[in-house]
Gaussian input, Z-matrix of N, CA and C with variables (Angstrom, degrees):
# hf/3-21g

backbone

0 1
 N
 C     1     B1
 C     2     B2     1     A1
 N     3     B3     2     A2     1     D1
 C     4     B4     3     A3     2     D2
 C     5     B5     4     A4     3     D3
 N     6     B6     5     A5     4     D4
 C     7     B7     6     A6     5     D5
 C     8     B8     7     A7     6     D6
 N     9     B9     8     A8     7     D7
 C    10    B10     9     A9     8     D8
 C    11    B11    10    A10     9     D9
 N    12    B12    11    A11    10    D10
 C    13    B13    12    A12    11    D11
 C    14    B14    13    A13    12    D12
 N    15    B15    14    A14    13    D13
 C    16    B16    15    A15    14    D14
 C    17    B17    16    A16    15    D15
 N    18    B18    17    A17    16    D16
 C    19    B19    18    A18    17    D17
 C    20    B20    19    A19    18    D18
 N    21    B21    20    A20    19    D19
 C    22    B22    21    A21    20    D20
 C    23    B23    22    A22    21    D21
 N    24    B24    23    A23    22    D22
 C    25    B25    24    A24    23    D23
 C    26    B26    25    A25    24    D24
 N    27    B27    26    A26    25    D25
 C    28    B28    27    A27    26    D26
 C    29    B29    28    A28    27    D27
 N    30    B30    29    A29    28    D28
 C    31    B31    30    A30    29    D29
 C    32    B32    31    A31    30    D30
 N    33    B33    32    A32    31    D31
 C    34    B34    33    A33    32    D32
 C    35    B35    34    A34    33    D33
 N    36    B36    35    A35    34    D34
 C    37    B37    36    A36    35    D35
 C    38    B38    37    A37    36    D36
 N    39    B39    38    A38    37    D37
 C    40    B40    39    A39    38    D38
 C    41    B41    40    A40    39    D39
 N    42    B42    41    A41    40    D40
 C    43    B43    42    A42    41    D41
 C    44    B44    43    A43    42    D42
 N    45    B45    44    A44    43    D43
 C    46    B46    45    A45    44    D44
 C    47    B47    46    A46    45    D45
 N    48    B48    47    A47    46    D46
 C    49    B49    48    A48    47    D47
 C    50    B50    49    A49    48    D48
 N    51    B51    50    A50    49    D49
 C    52    B52    51    A51    50    D50
 C    53    B53    52    A52    51    D51
 N    54    B54    53    A53    52    D52
 C    55    B55    54    A54    53    D53
 C    56    B56    55    A55    54    D54
 N    57    B57    56    A56    55    D55
 C    58    B58    57    A57    56    D56
 C    59    B59    58    A58    57    D57
 N    60    B60    59    A59    58    D58
 C    61    B61    60    A60    59    D59
 C    62    B62    61    A61    60    D60
 N    63    B63    62    A62    61    D61
 C    64    B64    63    A63    62    D62
 C    65    B65    64    A64    63    D63
 N    66    B66    65    A65    64    D64
 C    67    B67    66    A66    65    D65
 C    68    B68    67    A67    66    D66
 N    69    B69    68    A68    67    D67
 C    70    B70    69    A69    68    D68
 C    71    B71    70    A70    69    D69
 N    72    B72    71    A71    70    D70
 C    73    B73    72    A72    71    D71
 C    74    B74    73    A73    72    D72
 N    75    B75    74    A74    73    D73
 C    76    B76    75    A75    74    D74
 C    77    B77    76    A76    75    D75
 N    78    B78    77    A77    76    D76
 C    79    B79    78    A78    77    D77
 C    80    B80    79    A79    78    D78
 N    81    B81    80    A80    79    D79
 C    82    B82    81    A81    80    D80
 C    83    B83    82    A82    81    D81
 N    84    B84    83    A83    82    D82
 C    85    B85    84    A84    83    D83
 C    86    B86    85    A85    84    D84
 N    87    B87    86    A86    85    D85
 C    88    B88    87    A87    86    D86
 C    89    B89    88    A88    87    D87
 N    90    B90    89    A89    88    D88
 C    91    B91    90    A90    89    D89
 C    92    B92    91    A91    90    D90
 N    93    B93    92    A92    91    D91
 C    94    B94    93    A93    92    D92
 C    95    B95    94    A94    93    D93
 N    96    B96    95    A95    94    D94
 C    97    B97    96    A96    95    D95
 C    98    B98    97    A97    96    D96
 N    99    B99    98    A98    97    D97
 C   100   B100    99    A99    98    D98
 C   101   B101   100   A100    99    D99
 N   102   B102   101   A101   100   D100
 C   103   B103   102   A102   101   D101
 C   104   B104   103   A103   102   D102
 N   105   B105   104   A104   103   D103
 C   106   B106   105   A105   104   D104
 C   107   B107   106   A106   105   D105
 N   108   B108   107   A107   106   D106
 C   109   B109   108   A108   107   D107
 C   110   B110   109   A109   108   D108
 N   111   B111   110   A110   109   D109
 C   112   B112   111   A111   110   D110
 C   113   B113   112   A112   111   D111
 N   114   B114   113   A113   112   D112
 C   115   B115   114   A114   113   D113
 C   116   B116   115   A115   114   D114
 N   117   B117   116   A116   115   D115
 C   118   B118   117   A117   116   D116
 C   119   B119   118   A118   117   D117
 N   120   B120   119   A119   118   D118
 C   121   B121   120   A120   119   D119
 C   122   B122   121   A121   120   D120
 N   123   B123   122   A122   121   D121
 C   124   B124   123   A123   122   D122
 C   125   B125   124   A124   123   D123
 N   126   B126   125   A125   124   D124
 C   127   B127   126   A126   125   D125
 C   128   B128   127   A127   126   D126
 N   129   B129   128   A128   127   D127
 C   130   B130   129   A129   128   D128
 C   131   B131   130   A130   129   D129
 N   132   B132   131   A131   130   D130
 C   133   B133   132   A132   131   D131
 C   134   B134   133   A133   132   D132
 N   135   B135   134   A134   133   D133
 C   136   B136   135   A135   134   D134
 C   137   B137   136   A136   135   D135
 N   138   B138   137   A137   136   D136
 C   139   B139   138   A138   137   D137
 C   140   B140   139   A139   138   D138
 N   141   B141   140   A140   139   D139
 C   142   B142   141   A141   140   D140
 C   143   B143   142   A142   141   D141
 N   144   B144   143   A143   142   D142
 C   145   B145   144   A144   143   D143
 C   146   B146   145   A145   144   D144
 N   147   B147   146   A146   145   D145
 C   148   B148   147   A147   146   D146
 C   149   B149   148   A148   147   D147
 N   150   B150   149   A149   148   D148
 C   151   B151   150   A150   149   D149
 C   152   B152   151   A151   150   D150
 N   153   B153   152   A152   151   D151
 C   154   B154   153   A153   152   D152
 C   155   B155   154   A154   153   D153
 N   156   B156   155   A155   154   D154
 C   157   B157   156   A156   155   D155
 C   158   B158   157   A157   156   D156
 N   159   B159   158   A158   157   D157
 C   160   B160   159   A159   158   D158
 C   161   B161   160   A160   159   D159
 N   162   B162   161   A161   160   D160
 C   163   B163   162   A162   161   D161
 C   164   B164   163   A163   162   D162
 N   165   B165   164   A164   163   D163
 C   166   B166   165   A165   164   D164
 C   167   B167   166   A166   165   D165
 N   168   B168   167   A167   166   D166
 C   169   B169   168   A168   167   D167
 C   170   B170   169   A169   168   D168
 N   171   B171   170   A170   169   D169
 C   172   B172   171   A171   170   D170
 C   173   B173   172   A172   171   D171
 N   174   B174   173   A173   172   D172
 C   175   B175   174   A174   173   D173
 C   176   B176   175   A175   174   D174
 N   177   B177   176   A176   175   D175
 C   178   B178   177   A177   176   D176
 C   179   B179   178   A178   177   D177
 N   180   B180   179   A179   178   D178
 C   181   B181   180   A180   179   D179
 C   182   B182   181   A181   180   D180
 N   183   B183   182   A182   181   D181
 C   184   B184   183   A183   182   D182
 C   185   B185   184   A184   183   D183
 N   186   B186   185   A185   184   D184
 C   187   B187   186   A186   185   D185
 C   188   B188   187   A187   186   D186
 N   189   B189   188   A188   187   D187
 C   190   B190   189   A189   188   D188
 C   191   B191   190   A190   189   D189
 N   192   B192   191   A191   190   D190
 C   193   B193   192   A192   191   D191
 C   194   B194   193   A193   192   D192
 N   195   B195   194   A194   193   D193
 C   196   B196   195   A195   194   D194
 C   197   B197   196   A196   195   D195
 N   198   B198   197   A197   196   D196
 C   199   B199   198   A198   197   D197
 C   200   B200   199   A199   198   D198
 N   201   B201   200   A200   199   D199
 C   202   B202   201   A201   200   D200
 C   203   B203   202   A202   201   D201
 N   204   B204   203   A203   202   D202
 C   205   B205   204   A204   203   D203
 C   206   B206   205   A205   204   D204
 N   207   B207   206   A206   205   D205
 C   208   B208   207   A207   206   D206
 C   209   B209   208   A208   207   D207
 N   210   B210   209   A209   208   D208
 C   211   B211   210   A210   209   D209
 C   212   B212   211   A211   210   D210
 N   213   B213   212   A212   211   D211
 C   214   B214   213   A213   212   D212
 C   215   B215   214   A214   213   D213
 N   216   B216   215   A215   214   D214
 C   217   B217   216   A216   215   D215
 C   218   B218   217   A217   216   D216
 N   219   B219   218   A218   217   D217
 C   220   B220   219   A219   218   D218
 C   221   B221   220   A220   219   D219
 N   222   B222   221   A221   220   D220
 C   223   B223   222   A222   221   D221
 C   224   B224   223   A223   222   D222
 N   225   B225   224   A224   223   D223
 C   226   B226   225   A225   224   D224
 C   227   B227   226   A226   225   D225
 N   228   B228   227   A227   226   D226
 C   229   B229   228   A228   227   D227
 C   230   B230   229   A229   228   D228
 N   231   B231   230   A230   229   D229
 C   232   B232   231   A231   230   D230
 C   233   B233   232   A232   231   D231
 N   234   B234   233   A233   232   D232
 C   235   B235   234   A234   233   D233
 C   236   B236   235   A235   234   D234
 N   237   B237   236   A236   235   D235
 C   238   B238   237   A237   236   D236
 C   239   B239   238   A238   237   D237
 N   240   B240   239   A239   238   D238
 C   241   B241   240   A240   239   D239
 C   242   B242   241   A241   240   D240

   B1=1.4518
   B2=1.5261
   B3=1.3192
   B4=1.4676
   B5=1.5279
   B6=1.3109
   B7=1.4694
   B8=1.5189
   B9=1.3238
   B10=1.4720
   B11=1.5248
   B12=1.3399
   B13=1.4652
   B14=1.5276
   B15=1.3276
   B16=1.4661
   B17=1.5261
   B18=1.3258
   B19=1.4647
   B20=1.5301
   B21=1.3172
   B22=1.4616
   B23=1.5230
   B24=1.3193
   B25=1.4646
   B26=1.5230
   B27=1.3206
   B28=1.4686
   B29=1.5235
   B30=1.3247
   B31=1.4687
   B32=1.5303
   B33=1.3244
   B34=1.4685
   B35=1.5329
   B36=1.3301
   B37=1.4681
   B38=1.5275
   B39=1.3248
   B40=1.4697
   B41=1.5280
   B42=1.3252
   B43=1.4679
   B44=1.5203
   B45=1.3270
   B46=1.4702
   B47=1.5277
   B48=1.3128
   B49=1.4662
   B50=1.5251
   B51=1.3124
   B52=1.4722
   B53=1.5281
   B54=1.3216
   B55=1.4627
   B56=1.5279
   B57=1.3261
   B58=1.4669
   B59=1.5296
   B60=1.3200
   B61=1.4667
   B62=1.5279
   B63=1.3278
   B64=1.4689
   B65=1.5287
   B66=1.3219
   B67=1.4641
   B68=1.5277
   B69=1.3238
   B70=1.4689
   B71=1.5261
   B72=1.3157
   B73=1.4689
   B74=1.5217
   B75=1.3191
   B76=1.4717
   B77=1.5198
   B78=1.3257
   B79=1.4618
   B80=1.5264
   B81=1.3244
   B82=1.4632
   B83=1.5297
   B84=1.3244
   B85=1.4655
   B86=1.5267
   B87=1.3291
   B88=1.4608
   B89=1.5143
   B90=1.3163
   B91=1.4624
   B92=1.5275
   B93=1.3164
   B94=1.4620
   B95=1.5351
   B96=1.3150
   B97=1.4707
   B98=1.5226
   B99=1.3224
   B100=1.4635
   B101=1.5320
   B102=1.3249
   B103=1.4622
   B104=1.5214
   B105=1.3097
   B106=1.4613
   B107=1.5261
   B108=1.3203
   B109=1.4693
   B110=1.5274
   B111=1.3240
   B112=1.4697
   B113=1.5284
   B114=1.3182
   B115=1.4630
   B116=1.5338
   B117=1.3369
   B118=1.4625
   B119=1.5233
   B120=1.3227
   B121=1.4611
   B122=1.5235
   B123=1.3121
   B124=1.4653
   B125=1.5329
   B126=1.3222
   B127=1.4663
   B128=1.5328
   B129=1.3153
   B130=1.4690
   B131=1.5253
   B132=1.3217
   B133=1.4635
   B134=1.5299
   B135=1.3090
   B136=1.4686
   B137=1.5279
   B138=1.3275
   B139=1.4533
   B140=1.5295
   B141=1.3314
   B142=1.4697
   B143=1.5247
   B144=1.3201
   B145=1.4633
   B146=1.5237
   B147=1.3240
   B148=1.4627
   B149=1.5246
   B150=1.3178
   B151=1.4664
   B152=1.5280
   B153=1.3166
   B154=1.4773
   B155=1.5253
   B156=1.3154
   B157=1.4689
   B158=1.5282
   B159=1.3261
   B160=1.4612
   B161=1.5274
   B162=1.3166
   B163=1.4716
   B164=1.5282
   B165=1.3181
   B166=1.4676
   B167=1.5260
   B168=1.3226
   B169=1.4656
   B170=1.5295
   B171=1.3241
   B172=1.4666
   B173=1.5279
   B174=1.3210
   B175=1.4767
   B176=1.5260
   B177=1.3274
   B178=1.4680
   B179=1.5287
   B180=1.3239
   B181=1.4704
   B182=1.5182
   B183=1.3119
   B184=1.4666
   B185=1.5265
   B186=1.3162
   B187=1.4702
   B188=1.5230
   B189=1.3287
   B190=1.4652
   B191=1.5309
   B192=1.3299
   B193=1.4675
   B194=1.5300
   B195=1.3368
   B196=1.4682
   B197=1.5267
   B198=1.3296
   B199=1.4622
   B200=1.5200
   B201=1.3147
   B202=1.4608
   B203=1.5235
   B204=1.3145
   B205=1.4599
   B206=1.5248
   B207=1.3232
   B208=1.4670
   B209=1.5166
   B210=1.3115
   B211=1.4639
   B212=1.5281
   B213=1.3073
   B214=1.4672
   B215=1.5336
   B216=1.3352
   B217=1.4766
   B218=1.5123
   B219=1.3243
   B220=1.4686
   B221=1.5297
   B222=1.3325
   B223=1.4578
   B224=1.5213
   B225=1.3193
   B226=1.4660
   B227=1.5259
   B228=1.3073
   B229=1.4535
   B230=1.5220
   B231=1.3374
   B232=1.4670
   B233=1.5386
   B234=1.3335
   B235=1.4542
   B236=1.5130
   B237=1.3107
   B238=1.4561
   B239=1.5232
   B240=1.2919
   B241=1.4759
   B242=1.4900
   A1=107.15
   A2=115.94
   A3=117.66
   A4=110.55
   A5=115.05
   A6=120.64
   A7=113.56
   A8=118.16
   A9=119.19
   A10=111.32
   A11=117.47
   A12=120.05
   A13=110.36
   A14=116.20
   A15=120.08
   A16=110.74
   A17=117.37
   A18=120.16
   A19=111.04
   A20=116.78
   A21=120.00
   A22=111.05
   A23=116.44
   A24=119.98
   A25=110.85
   A26=117.05
   A27=120.05
   A28=111.47
   A29=117.26
   A30=120.30
   A31=111.61
   A32=116.19
   A33=119.71
   A34=110.51
   A35=116.46
   A36=119.29
   A37=111.07
   A38=117.85
   A39=120.70
   A40=110.25
   A41=116.25
   A42=120.22
   A43=110.66
   A44=116.14
   A45=120.08
   A46=110.49
   A47=117.13
   A48=120.78
   A49=110.80
   A50=116.93
   A51=120.77
   A52=110.94
   A53=115.98
   A54=119.92
   A55=110.92
   A56=116.98
   A57=120.73
   A58=110.81
   A59=116.30
   A60=119.48
   A61=110.78
   A62=116.64
   A63=120.12
   A64=110.95
   A65=116.49
   A66=120.85
   A67=111.37
   A68=116.26
   A69=120.38
   A70=110.40
   A71=116.70
   A72=119.99
   A73=111.14
   A74=117.33
   A75=120.46
   A76=110.92
   A77=116.70
   A78=119.75
   A79=110.96
   A80=116.54
   A81=120.84
   A82=109.95
   A83=116.90
   A84=120.35
   A85=111.31
   A86=116.64
   A87=120.31
   A88=113.39
   A89=118.17
   A90=121.38
   A91=112.42
   A92=116.48
   A93=120.19
   A94=110.86
   A95=114.51
   A96=120.34
   A97=111.34
   A98=117.33
   A99=121.90
   A100=112.81
   A101=117.48
   A102=119.82
   A103=112.10
   A104=114.38
   A105=120.66
   A106=108.68
   A107=117.12
   A108=118.87
   A109=112.25
   A110=117.29
   A111=120.75
   A112=111.10
   A113=116.90
   A114=120.35
   A115=110.91
   A116=116.29
   A117=119.79
   A118=110.94
   A119=115.35
   A120=119.64
   A121=110.60
   A122=116.70
   A123=121.05
   A124=111.00
   A125=117.07
   A126=119.87
   A127=110.74
   A128=116.55
   A129=120.15
   A130=111.02
   A131=116.75
   A132=120.05
   A133=111.53
   A134=116.74
   A135=119.81
   A136=111.13
   A137=116.63
   A138=120.87
   A139=110.87
   A140=117.02
   A141=120.53
   A142=111.38
   A143=116.29
   A144=120.55
   A145=110.85
   A146=116.29
   A147=120.18
   A148=110.21
   A149=117.30
   A150=121.03
   A151=111.12
   A152=116.63
   A153=119.62
   A154=110.98
   A155=116.69
   A156=120.58
   A157=111.42
   A158=117.01
   A159=120.50
   A160=110.08
   A161=117.39
   A162=120.92
   A163=110.60
   A164=117.25
   A165=120.85
   A166=110.41
   A167=116.66
   A168=120.62
   A169=110.09
   A170=117.20
   A171=120.83
   A172=110.57
   A173=116.73
   A174=120.52
   A175=110.50
   A176=116.47
   A177=120.23
   A178=110.59
   A179=117.90
   A180=121.06
   A181=110.61
   A182=116.64
   A183=120.98
   A184=111.24
   A185=117.06
   A186=120.83
   A187=110.11
   A188=116.84
   A189=120.27
   A190=110.09
   A191=116.87
   A192=119.73
   A193=110.91
   A194=117.02
   A195=119.91
   A196=111.35
   A197=116.80
   A198=120.14
   A199=111.04
   A200=116.09
   A201=119.95
   A202=110.43
   A203=116.65
   A204=120.96
   A205=111.06
   A206=116.41
   A207=120.54
   A208=111.10
   A209=115.90
   A210=120.14
   A211=110.42
   A212=115.31
   A213=120.29
   A214=110.55
   A215=116.79
   A216=120.62
   A217=112.07
   A218=117.19
   A219=121.69
   A220=113.35
   A221=117.20
   A222=119.90
   A223=110.43
   A224=116.75
   A225=118.22
   A226=110.63
   A227=115.38
   A228=120.92
   A229=109.42
   A230=117.50
   A231=118.91
   A232=109.18
   A233=114.41
   A234=119.33
   A235=110.15
   A236=114.78
   A237=120.48
   A238=109.34
   A239=116.58
   A240=120.34
   A241=111.58
   D1=125.53
   D2=-179.58
   D3=-75.01
   D4=169.29
   D5=-172.60
   D6=-60.28
   D7=-37.14
   D8=-177.91
   D9=-69.00
   D10=-41.15
   D11=176.52
   D12=-65.38
   D13=-42.74
   D14=-178.84
   D15=-63.60
   D16=-44.18
   D17=179.67
   D18=-62.66
   D19=-44.45
   D20=178.58
   D21=-61.75
   D22=-45.60
   D23=179.42
   D24=-62.03
   D25=-44.15
   D26=178.81
   D27=-61.06
   D28=-41.07
   D29=178.87
   D30=-66.38
   D31=-38.33
   D32=177.63
   D33=-64.15
   D34=-43.98
   D35=178.12
   D36=-64.57
   D37=-38.14
   D38=177.47
   D39=-63.94
   D40=-39.96
   D41=177.29
   D42=-63.36
   D43=-44.33
   D44=178.81
   D45=-62.01
   D46=-39.36
   D47=178.96
   D48=-61.59
   D49=-45.79
   D50=178.42
   D51=-62.36
   D52=-40.36
   D53=179.57
   D54=-66.32
   D55=-39.10
   D56=177.44
   D57=-64.18
   D58=-40.20
   D59=178.08
   D60=-61.09
   D61=-40.72
   D62=177.19
   D63=-66.64
   D64=-39.55
   D65=-179.07
   D66=-65.67
   D67=-33.17
   D68=178.96
   D69=-58.23
   D70=-37.64
   D71=179.92
   D72=-58.22
   D73=-41.13
   D74=179.77
   D75=-72.47
   D76=-37.08
   D77=178.57
   D78=-65.10
   D79=-41.62
   D80=179.07
   D81=-68.86
   D82=-45.25
   D83=-179.46
   D84=-60.35
   D85=-34.94
   D86=179.91
   D87=-67.68
   D88=-13.45
   D89=179.82
   D90=-83.17
   D91=-9.69
   D92=-176.72
   D93=-70.81
   D94=134.29
   D95=177.06
   D96=-79.35
   D97=-7.16
   D98=-176.06
   D99=-86.81
   D100=-14.05
   D101=-175.73
   D102=-79.01
   D103=146.87
   D104=174.38
   D105=-75.23
   D106=163.14
   D107=176.03
   D108=-56.17
   D109=-36.83
   D110=178.29
   D111=-63.28
   D112=-43.09
   D113=178.45
   D114=-65.46
   D115=-39.83
   D116=177.79
   D117=-63.02
   D118=-40.37
   D119=177.98
   D120=-62.31
   D121=-41.86
   D122=178.99
   D123=-61.54
   D124=-44.37
   D125=177.59
   D126=-64.48
   D127=-40.74
   D128=179.23
   D129=-63.32
   D130=-42.72
   D131=179.65
   D132=-66.33
   D133=-38.99
   D134=177.27
   D135=-66.58
   D136=-37.58
   D137=176.79
   D138=-66.38
   D139=-40.99
   D140=176.09
   D141=-60.85
   D142=-45.16
   D143=-179.99
   D144=-62.71
   D145=-42.98
   D146=178.51
   D147=-61.78
   D148=-41.82
   D149=179.75
   D150=-62.48
   D151=-40.43
   D152=177.65
   D153=-63.99
   D154=-43.46
   D155=-179.57
   D156=-67.60
   D157=-38.59
   D158=177.74
   D159=-66.40
   D160=-36.86
   D161=177.11
   D162=-60.92
   D163=-38.40
   D164=177.83
   D165=-63.54
   D166=-43.37
   D167=178.43
   D168=-64.23
   D169=-41.88
   D170=178.44
   D171=-62.48
   D172=-40.93
   D173=176.46
   D174=-60.63
   D175=-42.72
   D176=179.46
   D177=-63.75
   D178=-40.62
   D179=176.56
   D180=-59.06
   D181=-44.82
   D182=-179.20
   D183=-65.46
   D184=-39.88
   D185=179.27
   D186=-62.85
   D187=-47.27
   D188=-179.50
   D189=-62.74
   D190=-42.54
   D191=-179.90
   D192=-64.37
   D193=-39.54
   D194=177.48
   D195=-65.05
   D196=-42.00
   D197=177.73
   D198=-61.29
   D199=-44.24
   D200=179.78
   D201=-64.10
   D202=-40.59
   D203=179.50
   D204=-65.28
   D205=-43.67
   D206=179.15
   D207=-65.31
   D208=-40.19
   D209=178.95
   D210=-62.61
   D211=-40.47
   D212=-179.79
   D213=-65.79
   D214=-42.52
   D215=179.24
   D216=-65.02
   D217=-31.60
   D218=-175.14
   D219=-89.75
   D220=-2.63
   D221=177.90
   D222=-67.02
   D223=140.52
   D224=176.21
   D225=-64.20
   D226=140.75
   D227=178.24
   D228=-74.02
   D229=139.53
   D230=177.18
   D231=-66.81
   D232=142.10
   D233=179.63
   D234=-79.93
   D235=135.50
   D236=177.45
   D237=-85.92
   D238=144.40
   D239=-178.84
   D240=-94.24

C-alpha cells in the first residue's frame, strides 16, 4: 500500500475511532434507569445515526484497501537480470 492510500486509510480509521467514542456515550447513557422513555428514544436514535455514519466510514476504508490491493496486483513485476 503506497503512502497516500495508507494515510487515507489511517485517517478514516481515526475518524471511525472518534465516532465510536462518541457513540459509546449514548450507549452508556441509555443504560440508565433514570431516563424517561423519551430520553431513551433520543439516545437510541443518536446511537442508530452514529452506527450508520460509522458504517459509511468502514465502507470507505474497505474501498481504499481494495483499491490499494488491486493497484498492487496490477503493478508490473520487476525484471530479473
